[in-house]
N, C-alpha and C positions, 0 to 999 in steps of 0.2 A: 503494500500499500503505499502510495508517495503523496505528498502534499504539492497541490498543483494549483497554481494562480492562472485563470484565464482572464485576459484583459480585453474586455468589450463583449458586451451582451446583445449582439445583433443575431442574425439568423445562424452564422457559422459558431459563434463564440458560445452561444447558449448550447447548440446541438452538441459541440465538443464536450462542453462541461456536464451536460446529461450522459454522454456515452462514457465518459471516464468515470463520473460518480457512480454510475450504476454497474461499473466494473470493479469497484471496490475502493476507488481513490478518494481522498479527501480534497474536495474541489471548493475553492472561493473565486468568485467572479467579481471582477472590479468593472463598474461601469459608470461613466461621468455623467449620464443624463437620468432623469427621473424615472420612477415606476410608472407602468401604465396605470391610468385612472379605472376605478371599477366601473362596470357596466357592460354594456352590449356593444356590438361593433359601431354602432352609430357614436356612443360615447367615445370609443377609442379613436375613432377617425377624427372626430371634433375637438377633443381635449387633449390627447397625447402629442407633446412636443418633443421632438428627437433631434436636437441641433447637430448632434454629433454623427447623424446619417443623412447625408445630402440627398439620397435616393428615397427618402422615407416617405414620400408623397408620389413618388413614380410608380407606374404599374409594375407589378411583379408577376412572375409566371414561375411556378415550381413544375419543372418537367417530369417526365415520366421516371427518370432516373433518380430525381430527388424524392418523389413519392415512393419509389420501390424500396428505396433505403431507409426511409423514414417508416413505412410500414413494417419493415422486417425488425428495425431496431427500436423505433419510438412510436410505437402504434397509438398510445395514449396522446400524442401530439396531433396526429390526424383526426382522432375522434374529438378533440378540442377544437380544432379549425372547424370541423363539421357543426358543432355545437354553436360557435359563434357565426353560423351562415355561409362559411366556404363549403366549396363543393369538389368534387373530383370527377373529371370528364375528359373525354379524348374526342379527337376529330371523328372518330367512328361513331360516337355516341351522339353527336351533333348533326349529322347528315343523315339523310333518310337511306331506308335499305335500298332503294333503287340504285343508289350510288355506291354503297359499301357492301351490298349483298348479305347485309344482315349480320349480327355478332358471329366471331369466330373465337377459336381457343387462342389465348395469347393476346386478346384485345385489352385485357386489364392492365398490361403493363405499359400502355399507351396512355393512361390516363394522367393527365395534370392535375396539380391543386390550384383552385382558382380562389384566391384571396388577396385583399389588400395587405400590404405591409404590417400595419398595426394588428391586424387579426393574427397574422402568422406570428410575430413576436409575442403578442399575448398568450397565445396557445403554448408556445415554448416556455415562456415566464410560469405559467401554471404548472406545467411538468416539473420545471425546475423547483417550485415550492413544496411539491409532493415527493422530492427525491431525497433520500437519507444521503448525509455526507456532502450535501452540496447548500453553500451559502451565496447568495447573491447580495453584493453590497452596490446600491446605487447612490449616485452623487458623489462618488469618489473616482479620482483620476490618478493613474500612474504617471508619475513625472520623472522617475530615475529608476535605475536598475541597481539592486544590491550586488556588489561584487565580492565573490567567495575567492577561495584560493584558486590561482591559476592552472589549468589543465595542461597537458604536456605541450611542449614547444611553445609555452607562454601564452596559449590560447586563454583568454579571461574566462571565467565561469561565473555565471548569473545565479545568485542564490536567493533571488526573489526581487521584489519591486518596493519602490518608495511612493508612498501616496502623496497627494497635495496637502495633506495635513501633517507632513513629515514623519508618517508613521510606517516604520518597515514592515513588509509582510513577506516573511520567509517562505521559501518555496524549494523543493526539489526539481521542479520544472515549471517555467513559465511559458504560457501559450499566448502568443500575440494575436488577437483577432479583433485588432483597432480599425480594420477596414483599408481602404484605398489610400487614406491619408495618415496612414500609421506612422508615428515618429520613431518607430524602433532602430531604424538606422543611426539616426542623432543619438538615440539613447545608448547604442552599442558603442558609438564612437567616444562618448563621454567616459567610458569605462576602458578605453584602449583598445578596443576590437577594430579589426578591419572593416571596410565597407563590403556588403554584400554584392555578389555579381548581379548585374541587372542587365536584362534584355527588354527593349523597348521597340514598339512599332514608332515610326516617324509621325504619322497621322492619326488622329483619333476623331470620334464622332460627338455630336452634341444632339440633344434630346429635347423637343418641343410637345409636351403632352397636357391633355385635359382628362379629368375623370366625368363620368355621366352616370345618371341612374335612370333605369327604365321606368318609364310612366306606366302605372297600372300593376295589378297584381300578378298577372299571369306572364311569367318571365319565360320566355321561349330559350330553347339551348341556344347557345352562341359559341361557335368555334374561335378558338385563337387564330389569328391570321397574321403572316408575315409577308408582305407584299413589296417586292422591289420595284420601283418605277424609276424613269429617267431623272437621275441626279439625287434621289433620296429613296427612303424606305418608308412604309407604313406598318405599324404594329397596332393591331387590335387584341386586347386583353381581356377577357371575362374576370369577374372577381366576385365577392360575395354579396348576398343580400341585394342582387339586382343591379350592382354597379358593374362599370367597365371602364377600360381607359382606352384612348386612341393617342397615338405617339408617332411623331415624325423623328426618323433618325436621318441626320444629315453631317455631312463633313464638316468639322469644327472650323475648317478654312473657307467655307462658302459663304461670304460675306452677304451675298444677295438674299439667303435664305434666312438670315439672322432677324429679318422683319417678321418671321413666324412668332416673335415674342408677343408681338401685337395681337390681341384678341380677335379684333375684327379681320385681320389678314389672315390669321390662322383659321378661322372658321370658313372664310370664303375658299382658302385651299380645301379645307375638309370637305366642304360641298362638291368640289369637284371629283371626289372619290366616291360619292353616293352610298350606296348599299355596302361597298368595300370597306368602307369605315364603320357604318352604323348597323350593318347586318340587318338592315329592313326592321329595325325596332324604334319604337318611339322612345325618346330620351331626352333629358334634360341636363345640362352641365351642372357639377357641384363643385368645380374648382374653376380657377382662372388658368390661363397657360402658365405650366410650371417648366422651366429650363433647367436643364442639368447638363454641364459640360461632362462627358464621359470620360475625357482622357485617352490616351493610347494605351493599347493593350501592354502589359508590363509584368515581367517575372523578376523576383529576387531569389537568387540562390545564396543560402547561409551557409552552405558548404560548397567550397570551389577550389580548385587546384589541389584537392584531396584533402582539405583541411577544413574543419568548421571555423567559422569568424568568431564564434563564441559557443560554450557548451551551457547546459542548462536552460536553452531557450529555443522554441520552435516558433515559426509563424504559420497561420492558416488562412483560408479565404482570401479576400482581396488585400490582406496585408503582404501575400506571399505572391499571388496570381490575380491579376485585374483584367477582366475582359470586358468586352462589349455588352452592356446591360440589354441591349435590345435582343439579343440571342437567348436570354434566360438562363444562361449556364453557370454565373457565378454561384448561385445557391448550391448547384449540385456539385460543382468542383469542390467547395468548401467542406460539404457535408462528406463528400468521400475522402478528403484530407483528414477530417476529423475520426473517420471510421479507421483509417490507415493508421494514424496515429495511437489509436486506442489499441489496435492489434500489435504495432511494434513494442508498446508499453508491456503488453502481455508477454511478449517473447523475450525482451531483453531487460526489461527493467530500466531504473535510472543510474545503476552503476556498472561500470565506469561511465560517465557522463559522456565520454566522446562517443562510446557506442551507441548510446541513445540517439544524439543528433544525427550522426552519420547513418544508421540504420533507417531512420525516418526519412532521410534525404534520398537514400537509395530507393525506399518504397514509394515516396512520392515520385521519383522519376519514373518508375516501372508502371505504377497504377493510375497516376494523376496527369502526369504531363503529356500523355497522348491526347487527352481531352483539350488540355490548353493549346498545344501546338496545332491540332486540328482547328480550333476556334480562331487561332492567330492566322492560320493559312486562309480561311475563309473570309476573315476581315480584311486581310490583305488583298485578296481577289476583288471583293466587293469595293473597297476603297479605290481601287485602280479603275474600276468602271465608273464609279462616281465622280473621280477626278476627270476622266475622259469627257463625261457627260456636261461638266462644268465648262469645259472649252470647246466643246462640241467637236471632239476628236473621235476616230474610231476606237471601239474597245480593243484593249491589248488581247494577246492570245490567252485563253483560260487555261489555267493548271487543270490537270486531269480530274482530282477530285471536286474542284469547284465546278467543272462541266458536268460532272455526274450529278452534283447537288442541283444545279439549274435544270437538268433533264428530268430528273425524279420529281421536282416541283411542277414542272410543266405538264407530266403526264399523269401526275398524282389524281387529278379530278376526273380521268378519263378511265381510270382502270383501277380494279379493287385491289389487285396484288401490289401495284406499284404505290397505291395510296398508302397501304400498311409499311411497305417498304420505307419509303418517304417519312412517315410518322416516326418510324424506329431512329432514323437518322435526326430528326429533329429532337425526340426525347433523350438523345446521347445513349442509346442502347446500342445501336450499330454505327459503325463508320459507313460511309458511302460505298467504298469497295465491297464491304462484306455485304451490305444492303443488296446489292445487284449480282450476288453470286447464284441467286435463284434463277434457274434458266428461263422461267416464266416472265421474269422481270425483266431480264435482259432482252428478251424477245419483243415485249410490248415497248421497251424503250427504243428499240430500233425501229420499230413500226410507227410510233406515234411521236417520238420527240422532234421538236422543230430543230433545224440545224442553221444558225447556232440557236439556243434558246432566247428568246428576246423577251421584252417586257409585255404585260397582259394588254391585249388590244383596248380594253375599256378603261385603262388607267390613263390619267393625265399626262401629258409630255411636260417637259421642263419649261417651254415656252408658255403654256397654259398656266403653270403654277406661278411663274414670274409675272404674268399678267394679272392673275388674281391678287396676287400681293400689291401690285402697283394700281388696283382699281380705283383706289380713293384719292390717288394724287392728281 
């Protein structure tokens, strides 16, 4: 049994704390923001303030990979999400049998969890409150690392953290779950550690989103949708209690689309998409336009050149691997890291400290990094298309995996087998190459896939989007 401090009570931090505490460790979670207010989903949405989470009001999509892991490891969390009005549904559930061919064995793994971020975090917080050996301290910020004795080769050892009240919190292991703006590299430098190795994409995305509530009591099924169009992408995300969000994902360097932060311009562009955005349901907005710079994809390696930068500390979630939020993969990647860390602790314990951090890094590389690298490759390919659209240039040649992904997306509405193959790639259950190993899927792609896959015919062009933005000038 180890003393573990988890810093950050977001989706990944609380999930990691639950997995570790339920495995017998004594876990303390430190969170800078206040606890959730009591009440239902409406109270959580209206009253909970989380300034430490920039994407707290952004739409969230918990993919099939996340739901499967939570269902196996933390089923009480799923039950609490559903009690608060969240739901589990897949594209197969939302489409008519004439399109899907009706239910099949294996369709359950395609189900995503639809709920707003406050509902998801509240469900995890309830599970934490019911877990022996787990304490969550809110309103407490970690401002420094406690340095213990040096490990081999002079690598500093982290023996806990110091809170903003100058209180030392000792630990056998510190888990950084402070998210995309984690100060861990600076805290490590303050105790003499090397900087972690960093991989970063040169360009990032920015998101312009609004939340809506369906008008009326009869809420029809709504499938999540990611639709690439010329120069931008549209994401529609169902949520809890008849709410959903619509998000435009654009290149951060696209100055012309920055006008989407204006509510009237945003609504004019949304109207161009018609039912692609609103799924033919009557709805009213419940938020203004929310703008979130997503930043570039980034990975920090805390073991490089064969040596850890420090022992006694690991990073999970966005603190280690930051990805494009519009793909909904961050929560799945973070939860998988938490499960891997739990398993590594089972296998090697905390002594000697070098073995734990190097074993965790090796396990992350084997089990988690393939998801991250696939996401980076897709983002790189999509960003190249967007940059070409901005200047009116031809698209660059597509990488093989991106071409497969685009072909699967184009054929999915036309074929039941391809629909499920594509859904498994979206849910992060299969990679595109594995998804097309089925001979029936390959045959339908050869028969039906456009060459090259283009944008949807009913989607607006970039010129139409820019005209809608400029309509009031």
